[in-house]
Each structure stands twice: as C-alpha cells, then as structure tokens.
C-alpha positions in Angstrom: -32.0 -124.8 34.7 -30.4 -126.8 31.8 -32.4 -124.8 29.3 -31.3 -121.5 30.8 -27.7 -122.6 30.5 -28.2 -123.6 26.9 -29.7 -120.2 26.1 -26.8 -118.5 27.8 -24.3 -120.6 25.8 -26.0 -119.6 22.5 -26.0 -115.9 23.4 -22.3 -116.2 24.4 -21.4 -118.0 21.2 -23.2 -115.3 19.1 -21.4 -112.5 20.9 -18.1 -114.3 20.5 -18.6 -114.7 16.8 -19.7 -111.1 16.3 -16.6 -109.9 18.3 -14.3 -112.1 16.3 -15.7 -110.9 13.0 -15.2 -107.3 14.0 -11.7 -107.9 15.2 -10.5 -110.0 12.3 -12.0 -107.9 9.5 -9.5 -105.2 8.6 -12.0 -102.9 7.1 -15.0 -103.8 9.2 -15.3 -100.3 10.7 -14.4 -98.4 7.5 -16.9 -96.7 5.2 -17.7 -98.1 1.8 -15.3 -97.1 -0.9 -17.9 -94.9 -2.6 -18.6 -92.9 0.5 -14.9 -92.6 1.3 -14.1 -91.3 -2.2 -16.9 -88.8 -2.0 -15.8 -87.4 1.3 -12.0 -87.4 0.8 -11.9 -83.9 -0.7 -14.9 -82.4 1.0 -15.3 -80.2 4.0 -16.4 -81.1 7.5 -20.1 -80.3 6.8 -20.2 -82.9 4.1 -18.9 -85.5 6.5 -21.4 -84.5 9.2 -24.2 -84.7 6.7 -23.1 -88.2 5.6 -23.0 -89.3 9.3 -26.5 -87.9 9.9 -27.7 -89.8 6.8 -26.2 -93.0 8.0 -28.0 -92.6 11.4 -31.3 -91.8 9.6 -30.9 -95.0 7.5 -30.3 -97.1 10.6 -33.5 -96.0 12.3 -36.0 -98.3 10.4 -34.1 -101.6 10.7 -33.3 -101.0 14.4 -36.9 -100.1 15.1 -38.2 -103.2 13.3 -35.7 -105.4 15.2 -36.7 -103.9 18.5 -40.4 -104.2 17.8 -40.0 -107.9 16.8 -37.9 -108.5 19.9 -40.5 -106.8 22.2 -43.4 -108.7 20.7 -41.5 -112.0 21.1 -40.6 -111.2 24.7 -44.2 -110.2 25.6 -45.5 -113.4 23.9 -43.0 -115.5 25.8 -43.7 -113.8 29.1 -47.4 -114.2 28.6 -47.2 -117.9 27.8 -45.1 -118.4 31.0 -47.8 -116.8 33.2 -50.5 -118.9 31.6 -48.6 -122.2 32.5 -48.5 -121.3 36.2 
C-alpha cells in the first residue's frame, strides 16, 4: 500500500509541475515567432494547413510514447501474474 501511495504522489507532483509550467509561462500556448509571422497576413486556409501540419508532426512522438507505455504496462502486468 505504501508503494501505491508513493506512485500516486509522484504522478500528482508531475501533474502539478506540468500545470504550473503552463500557467506561469506567458507564451506557453502561443505559436513560435516564425509561424506567427508567416500566418499574420495570410488567409484562413493557410492557418488551417499549418494546424493540420502540426497535428501530423505530433503523431510520431505520441505513437512512440504510447507504444513504450503499453509495452511497459504489459511487462509490469505480466511480471505481477508470475509472482502469484
């Protein structure tokens, strides 16, 4: 039970730090200056294209992270079943 509490505390600390970094950073949710400059005088289709490009660029890192997390979870779950 103590180990579970420790894991919960670490997760809570990580979420608290992430939340604080987003709330305290003034430009955390803004685009990079280059993207902002490129889109200031463009039409809506350019902005939409840039948003789609951002989503496409996010797919590989998110997929890699989810794969690593799933493998680690399966390994952990498998080792727990062997101990019983």
